[in-house]
Backbone of each chain as nested JSON, in Angstrom:
{
  "chains": [
    {"id": "A", "residues": [
      {"number": 1, "name": "MET", "atoms": {"N": [49.023, 46.822, 22.925], "CA": [47.212, 47.156, 22.037], "C": [46.901, 46.34, 20.826]}},
      {"number": 2, "name": "ILE", "atoms": {"N": [45.763, 46.165, 20.511], "CA": [45.331, 45.317, 19.312], "C": [44.524, 46.19, 18.751]}},
      {"number": 3, "name": "LEU", "atoms": {"N": [44.976, 46.232, 17.395], "CA": [44.097, 47.545, 16.666], "C": [42.857, 46.912, 16.12]}},
      {"number": 4, "name": "GLY", "atoms": {"N": [41.305, 47.007, 16.298], "CA": [40.406, 46.497, 16.049], "C": [39.616, 47.422, 15.43]}},
      {"number": 5, "name": "LYS", "atoms": {"N": [38.249, 46.692, 15.002], "CA": [37.172, 47.084, 14.623], "C": [35.529, 46.557, 15.681]}},
      {"number": 6, "name": "VAL", "atoms": {"N": [34.786, 47.631, 15.582], "CA": [33.704, 47.11, 16.753], "C": [32.887, 46.236, 15.346]}},
      {"number": 7, "name": "ILE", "atoms": {"N": [31.983, 45.482, 15.376], "CA": [31.399, 44.695, 14.76], "C": [30.059, 44.533, 15.064]}},
      {"number": 8, "name": "GLY", "atoms": {"N": [29.954, 44.716, 16.519], "CA": [28.511, 43.956, 16.841], "C": [28.7, 44.232, 18.737]}},
      {"number": 9, "name": "SER", "atoms": {"N": [27.631, 43.769, 19.243], "CA": [27.517, 44.127, 20.365], "C": [26.975, 42.76, 21.165]}},
      {"number": 10, "name": "VAL", "atoms": {"N": [27.083, 42.233, 22.378], "CA": [26.828, 41.158, 22.674], "C": [25.749, 41.323, 24.21]}},
      {"number": 11, "name": "VAL", "atoms": {"N": [24.811, 40.449, 24.013], "CA": [23.678, 41.339, 25.485], "C": [23.661, 39.831, 26.277]}},
      {"number": 12, "name": "ALA", "atoms": {"N": [24.022, 40.131, 27.587], "CA": [23.879, 39.306, 28.198], "C": [22.946, 39.559, 29.611]}},
      {"number": 13, "name": "THR", "atoms": {"N": [22.124, 38.618, 29.875], "CA": [20.972, 39.089, 30.928], "C": [22.078, 38.826, 32.458]}},
      {"number": 14, "name": "GLN", "atoms": {"N": [22.331, 37.125, 32.117], "CA": [22.656, 36.718, 33.62], "C": [24.229, 36.441, 33.458]}},
      {"number": 15, "name": "LYS", "atoms": {"N": [24.731, 37.38, 33.834], "CA": [26.065, 37.558, 33.986], "C": [26.764, 37.97, 35.539]}},
      {"number": 16, "name": "ASP", "atoms": {"N": [28.471, 37.71, 35.779], "CA": [28.893, 38.087, 36.907], "C": [28.525, 39.379, 37.253]}},
      {"number": 17, "name": "PRO", "atoms": {"N": [28.085, 39.424, 38.586], "CA": [27.364, 40.57, 39.24], "C": [28.801, 42.144, 38.54]}},
      {"number": 18, "name": "SER", "atoms": {"N": [30.119, 41.688, 38.994], "CA": [30.456, 42.485, 38.63], "C": [30.559, 42.972, 37.12]}},
      {"number": 19, "name": "LEU", "atoms": {"N": [29.9, 42.33, 36.291], "CA": [30.09, 42.965, 35.031], "C": [28.486, 43.822, 34.421]}},
      {"number": 20, "name": "THR", "atoms": {"N": [27.619, 44.322, 35.708], "CA": [26.7, 44.942, 35.776], "C": [26.449, 45.815, 34.698]}},
      {"number": 21, "name": "GLY", "atoms": {"N": [25.858, 46.681, 34.179], "CA": [25.754, 47.81, 33.407], "C": [27.026, 48.344, 32.605]}},
      {"number": 22, "name": "LYS", "atoms": {"N": [27.891, 47.099, 32.494], "CA": [29.156, 47.222, 31.367], "C": [28.635, 46.778, 29.749]}},
      {"number": 23, "name": "LYS", "atoms": {"N": [29.436, 47.576, 28.756], "CA": [28.609, 47.627, 27.486], "C": [29.436, 46.645, 26.893]}},
      {"number": 24, "name": "LEU", "atoms": {"N": [29.135, 45.56, 26.271], "CA": [30.187, 44.414, 25.806], "C": [29.691, 44.655, 24.189]}},
      {"number": 25, "name": "LEU", "atoms": {"N": [31.387, 44.495, 23.861], "CA": [31.355, 45.161, 22.363], "C": [32.253, 43.911, 21.257]}},
      {"number": 26, "name": "LEU", "atoms": {"N": [31.598, 43.416, 20.25], "CA": [32.491, 42.408, 20.129], "C": [33.365, 43.107, 18.897]}},
      {"number": 27, "name": "VAL", "atoms": {"N": [34.674, 42.761, 18.889], "CA": [35.771, 43.455, 18.008], "C": [36.82, 42.423, 17.303]}},
      {"number": 28, "name": "LYS", "atoms": {"N": [36.795, 42.98, 16.214], "CA": [37.292, 42.074, 15.013], "C": [38.785, 42.834, 14.549]}},
      {"number": 29, "name": "ALA", "atoms": {"N": [39.872, 42.123, 14.967], "CA": [41.219, 42.629, 14.601], "C": [41.115, 43.064, 13.309]}},
      {"number": 30, "name": "ILE", "atoms": {"N": [42.243, 44.049, 12.815], "CA": [42.083, 44.829, 11.681], "C": [43.327, 44.554, 11.304]}},
      {"number": 31, "name": "ASP", "atoms": {"N": [44.083, 44.833, 9.913], "CA": [45.16, 45.249, 9.853], "C": [45.577, 46.493, 9.794]}},
      {"number": 32, "name": "LEU", "atoms": {"N": [46.374, 47.373, 9.148], "CA": [46.868, 48.41, 9.174], "C": [46.146, 49.511, 8.071]}},
      {"number": 33, "name": "GLU", "atoms": {"N": [45.758, 48.522, 7.172], "CA": [45.005, 48.799, 6.184], "C": [43.475, 49.031, 6.391]}},
      {"number": 34, "name": "GLY", "atoms": {"N": [43.203, 48.694, 7.221], "CA": [41.494, 48.383, 7.939], "C": [41.018, 47.265, 7.462]}},
      {"number": 35, "name": "ASN", "atoms": {"N": [41.742, 46.144, 7.085], "CA": [41.019, 44.888, 6.461], "C": [40.895, 44.164, 7.709]}},
      {"number": 36, "name": "LEU", "atoms": {"N": [39.515, 43.562, 7.474], "CA": [39.62, 42.775, 8.454], "C": [39.993, 41.704, 8.848]}},
      {"number": 37, "name": "LEU", "atoms": {"N": [40.667, 40.845, 9.938], "CA": [41.57, 39.513, 10.279], "C": [40.698, 38.533, 11.02]}},
      {"number": 38, "name": "ASP", "atoms": {"N": [41.031, 37.432, 11.233], "CA": [40.568, 36.139, 11.381], "C": [39.646, 36.261, 13.273]}},
      {"number": 39, "name": "PRO", "atoms": {"N": [41.01, 36.893, 13.939], "CA": [40.667, 37.055, 15.366], "C": [39.588, 38.183, 15.783]}},
      {"number": 40, "name": "PHE", "atoms": {"N": [38.997, 37.737, 17.17], "CA": [37.908, 38.71, 17.944], "C": [38.04, 38.596, 18.597]}},
      {"number": 41, "name": "VAL", "atoms": {"N": [37.271, 39.534, 19.235], "CA": [37.428, 39.371, 20.619], "C": [36.49, 40.06, 21.375]}},
      {"number": 42, "name": "VAL", "atoms": {"N": [35.367, 39.705, 23.011], "CA": [34.524, 40.094, 23.583], "C": [35.316, 41.483, 24.45]}},
      {"number": 43, "name": "SER", "atoms": {"N": [34.957, 42.826, 24.373], "CA": [35.553, 43.433, 24.331], "C": [34.596, 44.48, 25.462]}},
      {"number": 44, "name": "VAL", "atoms": {"N": [34.708, 45.185, 26.961], "CA": [34.476, 46.317, 27.662], "C": [34.078, 47.529, 27.143]}},
      {"number": 45, "name": "ASP", "atoms": {"N": [33.438, 48.392, 26.726], "CA": [33.419, 49.509, 26.256], "C": [33.444, 50.673, 27.453]}},
      {"number": 46, "name": "ALA", "atoms": {"N": [35.487, 50.869, 27.817], "CA": [35.581, 52.136, 28.427], "C": [35.574, 53.077, 27.882]}},
      {"number": 47, "name": "VAL", "atoms": {"N": [35.306, 53.678, 27.255], "CA": [35.398, 55.265, 26.27], "C": [33.719, 55.617, 25.527]}},
      {"number": 48, "name": "GLY", "atoms": {"N": [33.492, 54.744, 25.546], "CA": [31.969, 55.067, 24.306], "C": [32.074, 55.03, 23.197]}},
      {"number": 49, "name": "VAL", "atoms": {"N": [32.196, 53.986, 22.093], "CA": [32.171, 53.677, 21.337], "C": [31.151, 53.068, 20.055]}},
      {"number": 50, "name": "GLY", "atoms": {"N": [30.628, 53.344, 18.937], "CA": [29.508, 52.734, 18.333], "C": [30.136, 51.654, 17.346]}},
      {"number": 51, "name": "ILE", "atoms": {"N": [29.355, 51.208, 16.711], "CA": [29.769, 50.054, 16.012], "C": [30.377, 50.249, 14.504]}},
      {"number": 52, "name": "GLY", "atoms": {"N": [31.166, 49.837, 14.119], "CA": [31.884, 50.49, 12.733], "C": [32.982, 50.915, 13.227]}},
      {"number": 53, "name": "GLU", "atoms": {"N": [33.707, 51.214, 14.295], "CA": [34.199, 52.259, 14.672], "C": [35.876, 51.366, 14.988]}},
      {"number": 54, "name": "LYS", "atoms": {"N": [36.989, 52.047, 14.562], "CA": [38.248, 51.754, 15.075], "C": [38.53, 51.762, 16.244]}},
      {"number": 55, "name": "VAL", "atoms": {"N": [39.245, 50.86, 16.807], "CA": [39.195, 51.135, 18.3], "C": [40.771, 50.23, 18.614]}},
      {"number": 56, "name": "LEU", "atoms": {"N": [41.475, 50.649, 20.163], "CA": [42.392, 50.14, 20.816], "C": [41.854, 49.495, 21.365]}},
      {"number": 57, "name": "VAL", "atoms": {"N": [42.364, 47.944, 21.427], "CA": [41.754, 47.042, 22.873], "C": [42.987, 46.815, 23.47]}},
      {"number": 58, "name": "VAL", "atoms": {"N": [42.952, 46.92, 24.994], "CA": [43.886, 46.361, 26.143], "C": [43.426, 45.234, 26.544]}},
      {"number": 59, "name": "SER", "atoms": {"N": [44.713, 43.738, 26.508], "CA": [43.88, 43.002, 27.256], "C": [44.606, 42.485, 28.356]}},
      {"number": 60, "name": "GLY", "atoms": {"N": [44.394, 41.423, 29.198], "CA": [44.784, 41.09, 30.129], "C": [44.341, 41.96, 31.46]}},
      {"number": 61, "name": "SER", "atoms": {"N": [45.528, 41.42, 32.608], "CA": [45.377, 41.961, 33.811], "C": [45.217, 44.092, 33.639]}},
      {"number": 62, "name": "SER", "atoms": {"N": [45.791, 44.053, 32.661], "CA": [46.373, 45.648, 31.985], "C": [44.672, 46.522, 32.1]}},
      {"number": 63, "name": "ALA", "atoms": {"N": [43.532, 45.459, 31.65], "CA": [42.569, 46.012, 31.402], "C": [41.59, 46.538, 32.635]}},
      {"number": 64, "name": "ARG", "atoms": {"N": [42.253, 45.652, 33.511], "CA": [41.815, 46.19, 34.869], "C": [42.159, 47.796, 35.808]}},
      {"number": 65, "name": "MET", "atoms": {"N": [42.747, 48.521, 34.771], "CA": [43.745, 49.332, 35.178], "C": [43.054, 50.605, 35.262]}},
      {"number": 66, "name": "THR", "atoms": {"N": [41.846, 50.695, 34.992], "CA": [40.843, 52.297, 34.992], "C": [39.577, 52.047, 36.534]}},
      {"number": 67, "name": "GLY", "atoms": {"N": [39.361, 53.062, 36.666], "CA": [38.941, 53.002, 37.784], "C": [37.07, 52.246, 37.815]}},
      {"number": 68, "name": "ASP", "atoms": {"N": [36.697, 52.619, 36.253], "CA": [35.52, 51.519, 35.963], "C": [35.986, 50.14, 35.851]}},
      {"number": 69, "name": "THR", "atoms": {"N": [36.883, 49.788, 35.408], "CA": [36.886, 48.358, 35.248], "C": [37.932, 47.582, 37.041]}},
      {"number": 70, "name": "LYS", "atoms": {"N": [38.364, 48.102, 37.653], "CA": [38.9, 47.886, 38.871], "C": [38.015, 46.636, 39.595]}},
      {"number": 71, "name": "ASP", "atoms": {"N": [38.903, 45.522, 39.918], "CA": [38.411, 44.531, 40.524], "C": [37.281, 43.86, 40.27]}},
      {"number": 72, "name": "ARG", "atoms": {"N": [36.938, 44.014, 39.043], "CA": [35.774, 43.445, 37.783], "C": [36.539, 41.819, 36.945]}},
      {"number": 73, "name": "SER", "atoms": {"N": [35.308, 41.322, 36.667], "CA": [35.812, 40.278, 35.968], "C": [35.851, 40.528, 34.303]}},
      {"number": 74, "name": "ILE", "atoms": {"N": [37.079, 40.85, 34.53], "CA": [37.285, 41.841, 33.12], "C": [38.567, 41.318, 32.451]}},
      {"number": 75, "name": "ASP", "atoms": {"N": [38.447, 41.352, 30.932], "CA": [40.518, 41.02, 30.764], "C": [40.313, 41.238, 29.63]}},
      {"number": 76, "name": "SER", "atoms": {"N": [39.521, 42.478, 28.844], "CA": [39.743, 43.168, 27.649], "C": [38.947, 44.395, 27.506]}},
      {"number": 77, "name": "ILE", "atoms": {"N": [39.491, 45.495, 27.267], "CA": [38.492, 46.646, 27.268], "C": [38.888, 47.466, 26.007]}},
      {"number": 78, "name": "ILE", "atoms": {"N": [38.155, 48.095, 25.5], "CA": [38.006, 49.289, 24.671], "C": [38.766, 50.189, 25.056]}},
      {"number": 79, "name": "ALA", "atoms": {"N": [40.1, 50.887, 24.98], "CA": [40.597, 52.043, 25.791], "C": [41.093, 52.741, 24.635]}},
      {"number": 80, "name": "ALA", "atoms": {"N": [40.715, 53.098, 23.162], "CA": [40.551, 54.276, 22.702], "C": [40.079, 54.208, 21.389]}},
      {"number": 81, "name": "LYS", "atoms": {"N": [39.564, 55.203, 20.8], "CA": [38.725, 55.178, 19.273], "C": [39.803, 56.162, 18.408]}},
      {"number": 82, "name": "VAL", "atoms": {"N": [40.161, 55.04, 17.377], "CA": [41.576, 55.941, 16.665], "C": [40.874, 56.465, 15.591]}},
      {"number": 83, "name": "ASP", "atoms": {"N": [41.928, 57.982, 15.379], "CA": [41.114, 58.761, 14.585], "C": [41.995, 58.872, 13.296]}},
      {"number": 84, "name": "SER", "atoms": {"N": [43.079, 58.166, 13.473], "CA": [44.116, 58.067, 12.184], "C": [45.111, 57.603, 12.591]}},
      {"number": 85, "name": "ILE", "atoms": {"N": [45.701, 57.032, 11.538], "CA": [46.719, 56.155, 11.692], "C": [48.335, 56.339, 10.521]}},
      {"number": 86, "name": "GLN", "atoms": {"N": [49.157, 57.066, 10.895], "CA": [50.256, 57.632, 10.3], "C": [51.315, 56.587, 10.178]}},
      {"number": 87, "name": "LEU", "atoms": {"N": [51.916, 56.08, 8.794], "CA": [52.662, 55.208, 8.532], "C": [53.99, 55.998, 8.062]}},
      {"number": 88, "name": "GLY", "atoms": {"N": [55.405, 55.32, 8.301], "CA": [56.141, 56.0, 8.143], "C": [56.822, 55.228, 6.645]}}
    ]},
    {"id": "B", "residues": [
      {"number": 1, "name": "MET", "atoms": {"N": [61.276, 41.702, 27.577], "CA": [61.421, 42.916, 26.844], "C": [61.535, 42.383, 25.313]}},
      {"number": 2, "name": "TYR", "atoms": {"N": [60.272, 42.892, 24.188], "CA": [61.057, 41.946, 22.887], "C": [61.427, 43.08, 21.878]}},
      {"number": 3, "name": "TYR", "atoms": {"N": [61.846, 43.087, 20.611], "CA": [62.659, 44.013, 19.877], "C": [61.947, 44.273, 18.867]}},
      {"number": 4, "name": "GLY", "atoms": {"N": [61.763, 45.664, 18.121], "CA": [60.968, 46.257, 17.366], "C": [61.163, 47.176, 16.764]}},
      {"number": 5, "name": "LYS", "atoms": {"N": [60.615, 47.302, 15.484], "CA": [60.854, 48.738, 15.042], "C": [59.415, 49.212, 14.933]}},
      {"number": 6, "name": "VAL", "atoms": {"N": [59.588, 50.856, 15.339], "CA": [58.306, 52.01, 15.165], "C": [58.167, 51.766, 13.758]}},
      {"number": 7, "name": "ILE", "atoms": {"N": [57.29, 51.555, 12.871], "CA": [56.727, 51.718, 11.883], "C": [55.563, 53.144, 11.365]}},
      {"number": 8, "name": "GLY", "atoms": {"N": [55.06, 53.739, 12.618], "CA": [53.873, 54.639, 12.356], "C": [53.59, 54.848, 13.87]}},
      {"number": 9, "name": "ASN", "atoms": {"N": [52.487, 55.757, 14.084], "CA": [51.796, 56.33, 15.209], "C": [50.518, 56.296, 14.621]}},
      {"number": 10, "name": "ILE", "atoms": {"N": [49.783, 56.529, 16.249], "CA": [48.54, 56.737, 15.832], "C": [47.919, 57.884, 16.675]}},
      {"number": 11, "name": "VAL", "atoms": {"N": [46.604, 58.59, 15.999], "CA": [46.11, 59.109, 16.584], "C": [44.753, 59.337, 17.575]}},
      {"number": 12, "name": "ALA", "atoms": {"N": [44.413, 59.343, 18.838], "CA": [43.232, 59.14, 19.263], "C": [43.038, 59.953, 20.16]}},
      {"number": 13, "name": "THR", "atoms": {"N": [41.458, 60.808, 20.11], "CA": [41.173, 61.963, 20.547], "C": [40.504, 61.302, 21.89]}},
      {"number": 14, "name": "ILE", "atoms": {"N": [39.415, 60.558, 21.774], "CA": [38.977, 59.558, 23.071], "C": [39.49, 58.56, 23.555]}},
      {"number": 15, "name": "LYS", "atoms": {"N": [40.191, 58.433, 24.71], "CA": [40.836, 57.556, 25.291], "C": [40.076, 57.114, 26.592]}},
      {"number": 16, "name": "ALA", "atoms": {"N": [40.528, 55.967, 27.048], "CA": [40.335, 55.507, 28.455], "C": [41.205, 56.605, 29.607]}},
      {"number": 17, "name": "GLU", "atoms": {"N": [40.685, 56.816, 31.078], "CA": [41.358, 57.662, 31.745], "C": [42.939, 56.958, 31.759]}},
      {"number": 18, "name": "GLY", "atoms": {"N": [43.606, 57.898, 32.002], "CA": [45.322, 57.324, 32.17], "C": [46.164, 57.232, 30.866]}},
      {"number": 19, "name": "LEU", "atoms": {"N": [45.329, 57.068, 29.87], "CA": [45.706, 57.425, 28.452], "C": [46.24, 58.345, 28.177]}},
      {"number": 20, "name": "GLU", "atoms": {"N": [45.746, 59.63, 28.809], "CA": [45.881, 60.983, 27.689], "C": [46.97, 61.403, 27.74]}},
      {"number": 21, "name": "GLY", "atoms": {"N": [47.373, 62.137, 26.523], "CA": [49.063, 62.645, 26.9], "C": [49.949, 61.676, 26.438]}},
      {"number": 22, "name": "LYS", "atoms": {"N": [49.315, 60.406, 26.561], "CA": [50.576, 59.161, 26.029], "C": [50.533, 59.226, 24.308]}},
      {"number": 23, "name": "LYS", "atoms": {"N": [51.679, 59.197, 23.968], "CA": [52.332, 59.03, 22.42], "C": [51.913, 57.323, 22.064]}},
      {"number": 24, "name": "ILE", "atoms": {"N": [51.007, 57.324, 21.175], "CA": [50.91, 55.663, 20.634], "C": [51.413, 55.191, 19.448]}},
      {"number": 25, "name": "GLN", "atoms": {"N": [52.15, 54.082, 19.416], "CA": [53.155, 53.904, 18.656], "C": [52.835, 52.436, 17.854]}},
      {"number": 26, "name": "VAL", "atoms": {"N": [52.932, 52.402, 16.353], "CA": [52.772, 51.205, 15.794], "C": [53.986, 50.177, 15.529]}},
      {"number": 27, "name": "VAL", "atoms": {"N": [54.472, 49.134, 16.227], "CA": [55.912, 48.657, 16.558], "C": [55.532, 47.476, 15.921]}},
      {"number": 28, "name": "ARG", "atoms": {"N": [56.288, 46.898, 14.761], "CA": [56.652, 45.71, 13.986], "C": [57.907, 44.619, 14.461]}},
      {"number": 29, "name": "PRO", "atoms": {"N": [57.416, 43.518, 15.375], "CA": [58.521, 42.917, 16.084], "C": [59.429, 42.536, 14.637]}},
      {"number": 30, "name": "VAL", "atoms": {"N": [60.95, 42.506, 15.436], "CA": [62.346, 42.355, 14.245], "C": [62.6, 41.067, 15.14]}},
      {"number": 31, "name": "ASP", "atoms": {"N": [63.344, 40.158, 14.328], "CA": [64.285, 39.022, 14.842], "C": [65.406, 39.079, 14.924]}},
      {"number": 32, "name": "MET", "atoms": {"N": [65.822, 39.286, 16.357], "CA": [67.088, 39.668, 16.687], "C": [68.247, 39.314, 16.383]}},
      {"number": 33, "name": "ASN", "atoms": {"N": [68.426, 37.942, 15.472], "CA": [68.953, 37.281, 14.944], "C": [69.436, 37.27, 13.243]}},
      {"number": 34, "name": "THR", "atoms": {"N": [68.457, 37.529, 12.988], "CA": [68.094, 37.55, 11.479], "C": [67.803, 38.969, 11.109]}},
      {"number": 35, "name": "GLY", "atoms": {"N": [67.488, 40.108, 11.736], "CA": [67.001, 41.546, 11.146], "C": [65.669, 41.416, 10.821]}},
      {"number": 36, "name": "LEU", "atoms": {"N": [65.109, 40.524, 10.623], "CA": [63.862, 40.146, 9.338], "C": [63.007, 40.967, 10.318]}},
      {"number": 37, "name": "GLU", "atoms": {"N": [61.817, 41.484, 9.764], "CA": [60.699, 42.265, 10.362], "C": [59.761, 41.376, 10.197]}},
      {"number": 38, "name": "SER", "atoms": {"N": [58.792, 41.152, 11.07], "CA": [57.606, 40.382, 11.008], "C": [56.288, 41.093, 10.259]}},
      {"number": 39, "name": "ASP", "atoms": {"N": [55.263, 40.189, 9.964], "CA": [54.596, 40.653, 8.822], "C": [53.045, 41.243, 10.11]}},
      {"number": 40, "name": "LYS", "atoms": {"N": [53.223, 40.586, 11.004], "CA": [52.527, 40.85, 12.239], "C": [52.659, 42.382, 12.879]}},
      {"number": 41, "name": "PHE", "atoms": {"N": [51.955, 43.034, 13.749], "CA": [52.139, 44.589, 14.146], "C": [51.525, 44.441, 15.719]}},
      {"number": 42, "name": "ILE", "atoms": {"N": [51.884, 45.623, 16.338], "CA": [51.314, 45.821, 17.943], "C": [51.54, 47.257, 18.245]}},
      {"number": 43, "name": "VAL", "atoms": {"N": [50.22, 47.715, 18.9], "CA": [50.033, 48.853, 19.136], "C": [50.735, 49.218, 20.62]}},
      {"number": 44, "name": "THR", "atoms": {"N": [51.587, 50.097, 20.857], "CA": [51.907, 50.265, 22.135], "C": [51.993, 52.331, 22.496]}},
      {"number": 45, "name": "LEU", "atoms": {"N": [52.007, 51.914, 23.825], "CA": [52.436, 53.158, 24.409], "C": [53.946, 53.397, 24.172]}},
      {"number": 46, "name": "ASP", "atoms": {"N": [54.646, 54.945, 24.569], "CA": [55.829, 54.748, 24.355], "C": [56.386, 55.833, 25.663]}},
      {"number": 47, "name": "ILE", "atoms": {"N": [57.06, 55.565, 26.543], "CA": [57.772, 56.276, 27.299], "C": [58.957, 56.903, 27.298]}},
      {"number": 48, "name": "THR", "atoms": {"N": [59.663, 56.775, 26.181], "CA": [61.155, 56.8, 25.391], "C": [60.26, 58.455, 24.457]}},
      {"number": 49, "name": "ASP", "atoms": {"N": [61.541, 58.7, 23.503], "CA": [61.189, 59.747, 22.7], "C": [61.401, 59.191, 21.402]}},
      {"number": 50, "name": "SER", "atoms": {"N": [60.764, 58.251, 20.901], "CA": [61.422, 57.263, 20.242], "C": [60.169, 57.761, 18.5]}},
      {"number": 51, "name": "GLY", "atoms": {"N": [60.888, 57.477, 17.241], "CA": [60.331, 57.988, 16.311], "C": [60.2, 57.006, 14.856]}},
      {"number": 52, "name": "ILE", "atoms": {"N": [59.267, 57.205, 14.076], "CA": [59.219, 56.243, 13.047], "C": [60.567, 56.176, 12.342]}},
      {"number": 53, "name": "GLY", "atoms": {"N": [60.922, 54.52, 12.54], "CA": [62.192, 53.885, 11.804], "C": [63.171, 53.537, 12.971]}},
      {"number": 54, "name": "ASP", "atoms": {"N": [62.565, 53.929, 13.962], "CA": [63.726, 53.71, 15.317], "C": [63.625, 52.214, 15.685]}},
      {"number": 55, "name": "TYR", "atoms": {"N": [64.654, 51.582, 16.425], "CA": [64.591, 50.128, 16.807], "C": [64.165, 50.249, 18.489]}},
      {"number": 56, "name": "VAL", "atoms": {"N": [63.728, 49.911, 18.623], "CA": [62.938, 49.454, 20.327], "C": [62.859, 48.332, 21.038]}},
      {"number": 57, "name": "GLY", "atoms": {"N": [62.956, 48.631, 21.978], "CA": [62.436, 47.416, 23.178], "C": [61.132, 47.673, 24.071]}},
      {"number": 58, "name": "PHE", "atoms": {"N": [60.075, 46.589, 23.651], "CA": [59.104, 47.091, 24.148], "C": [58.682, 45.407, 25.117]}},
      {"number": 59, "name": "GLU", "atoms": {"N": [57.689, 46.075, 26.403], "CA": [57.474, 45.211, 27.42], "C": [55.764, 45.277, 27.173]}},
      {"number": 60, "name": "THR", "atoms": {"N": [55.22, 43.677, 27.136], "CA": [54.008, 43.25, 27.144], "C": [53.62, 43.173, 28.539]}},
      {"number": 61, "name": "GLY", "atoms": {"N": [52.397, 42.917, 28.68], "CA": [51.52, 42.396, 29.595], "C": [51.651, 43.672, 30.696]}},
      {"number": 62, "name": "LYS", "atoms": {"N": [51.152, 43.153, 32.098], "CA": [51.04, 44.027, 33.19], "C": [52.075, 44.708, 33.141]}},
      {"number": 63, "name": "GLU", "atoms": {"N": [53.266, 44.298, 32.847], "CA": [54.497, 45.173, 32.847], "C": [54.886, 46.705, 32.226]}},
      {"number": 64, "name": "ALA", "atoms": {"N": [53.665, 46.293, 31.24], "CA": [53.852, 47.729, 30.026], "C": [53.449, 48.164, 31.093]}},
      {"number": 65, "name": "ALA", "atoms": {"N": [52.647, 48.496, 32.124], "CA": [51.572, 49.119, 32.562], "C": [52.348, 49.903, 33.942]}},
      {"number": 66, "name": "TRP", "atoms": {"N": [53.45, 49.064, 34.605], "CA": [54.478, 49.188, 35.448], "C": [55.509, 50.332, 34.875]}},
      {"number": 67, "name": "ALA", "atoms": {"N": [55.525, 50.527, 33.582], "CA": [56.386, 51.36, 33.344], "C": [56.162, 52.974, 33.741]}},
      {"number": 68, "name": "PHE", "atoms": {"N": [54.78, 53.047, 33.8], "CA": [54.438, 54.632, 34.052], "C": [54.312, 54.829, 35.725]}},
      {"number": 69, "name": "GLU", "atoms": {"N": [54.542, 53.646, 36.404], "CA": [54.341, 53.639, 38.011], "C": [55.067, 55.338, 38.226]}},
      {"number": 70, "name": "PRO", "atoms": {"N": [53.997, 56.037, 39.002], "CA": [53.162, 55.54, 39.949], "C": [52.13, 55.98, 39.595]}},
      {"number": 71, "name": "GLU", "atoms": {"N": [51.685, 56.253, 38.34], "CA": [50.417, 56.675, 37.339], "C": [49.869, 55.028, 37.302]}},
      {"number": 72, "name": "ILE", "atoms": {"N": [48.405, 55.277, 37.113], "CA": [47.778, 53.825, 36.807], "C": [47.473, 53.733, 35.425]}},
      {"number": 73, "name": "VAL", "atoms": {"N": [47.948, 53.41, 34.501], "CA": [47.955, 53.461, 33.141], "C": [47.058, 52.41, 32.508]}},
      {"number": 74, "name": "PRO", "atoms": {"N": [46.181, 52.012, 31.983], "CA": [45.679, 50.867, 31.346], "C": [46.063, 50.623, 29.833]}},
      {"number": 75, "name": "VAL", "atoms": {"N": [47.168, 49.972, 29.874], "CA": [48.049, 49.568, 28.718], "C": [48.714, 48.134, 28.831]}},
      {"number": 76, "name": "ASP", "atoms": {"N": [48.807, 47.349, 27.776], "CA": [49.321, 45.93, 27.544], "C": [51.103, 46.312, 26.612]}},
      {"number": 77, "name": "ALA", "atoms": {"N": [50.581, 47.116, 26.223], "CA": [52.288, 47.048, 25.597], "C": [52.982, 48.53, 25.42]}},
      {"number": 78, "name": "THR", "atoms": {"N": [54.232, 48.615, 26.144], "CA": [54.579, 49.958, 26.204], "C": [56.136, 49.832, 26.06]}},
      {"number": 79, "name": "ILE", "atoms": {"N": [56.659, 51.018, 24.756], "CA": [58.528, 50.826, 24.827], "C": [58.724, 51.472, 25.698]}},
      {"number": 80, "name": "VAL", "atoms": {"N": [59.919, 50.508, 26.21], "CA": [60.591, 51.001, 27.129], "C": [61.971, 51.638, 26.956]}},
      {"number": 81, "name": "ALA", "atoms": {"N": [62.39, 51.16, 26.009], "CA": [63.91, 51.649, 25.359], "C": [64.116, 51.715, 24.015]}},
      {"number": 82, "name": "ILE", "atoms": {"N": [64.958, 53.01, 23.444], "CA": [65.557, 53.21, 21.902], "C": [66.71, 51.841, 21.997]}},
      {"number": 83, "name": "ILE", "atoms": {"N": [67.111, 50.74, 21.206], "CA": [67.904, 50.089, 21.247], "C": [68.677, 50.799, 20.198]}},
      {"number": 84, "name": "ASP", "atoms": {"N": [70.658, 50.875, 20.629], "CA": [71.265, 51.29, 19.518], "C": [71.687, 50.465, 19.004]}},
      {"number": 85, "name": "ASN", "atoms": {"N": [72.444, 49.589, 19.525], "CA": [72.669, 48.274, 18.764], "C": [72.949, 46.836, 19.874]}},
      {"number": 86, "name": "ILE", "atoms": {"N": [72.999, 45.671, 18.97], "CA": [73.026, 44.761, 19.731], "C": [74.469, 43.859, 19.671]}},
      {"number": 87, "name": "ASN", "atoms": {"N": [74.41, 43.669, 20.459], "CA": [75.789, 42.284, 20.083], "C": [75.919, 41.285, 20.597]}},
      {"number": 88, "name": "ILE", "atoms": {"N": [75.614, 40.084, 19.785], "CA": [75.72, 38.884, 20.232], "C": [76.824, 37.731, 20.066]}},
      {"number": 89, "name": "VAL", "atoms": {"N": [76.81, 37.356, 21.006], "CA": [78.544, 36.838, 21.055], "C": [78.396, 35.276, 20.695]}},
      {"number": 90, "name": "GLN", "atoms": {"N": [78.654, 34.282, 19.68], "CA": [78.66, 33.52, 19.315], "C": [79.49, 32.303, 20.378]}},
      {"number": 91, "name": "GLU", "atoms": {"N": [78.761, 31.416, 20.932], "CA": [79.878, 30.831, 21.713], "C": [80.375, 29.507, 20.881]}},
      {"number": 92, "name": "LYS", "atoms": {"N": [81.468, 29.161, 20.973], "CA": [82.579, 28.187, 20.717], "C": [81.9, 26.645, 21.172]}},
      {"number": 93, "name": "LYS", "atoms": {"N": [81.813, 25.837, 20.344], "CA": [81.599, 24.168, 20.884], "C": [82.442, 23.642, 20.956]}}
    ]}
  ]
}
């Protein structure tokens, strides 16, 4: 999973029918200190997060392993909202 | 399977279905030959009882979800082993 920060949303009216009703968010990768990194991904929100929140992004076919995303053309989901990170 | 070191863990209360009760670890990949830690990191689930500082083996991609079978878990990286030691035998040329 990738650690990221939600930096915006994407609106698309014409899209694959399997994406209907899915919230698309723009997520930028961050390092463990919370600094923004270059890579970004458009991700389907599976938990209900807002802009500015730290999240975990699941990519690839694993993204389709939830009831809401099964058999849909989705390859990236926001799977969790990060509360805290403890480093050893 | 890739080789790495657990450097931290993450707490998340709001999660997708299937992730409830699963431990989330932060892993830094380690080069098997040199033992050098990468400057990158990956967030993984954990089926072992690993802790911070442990060297582990982790799977990525869909295989990471198979570790939890028959449960259906949306995850693309999972720690599947705690590595005790590695023996690399150099072949004579």
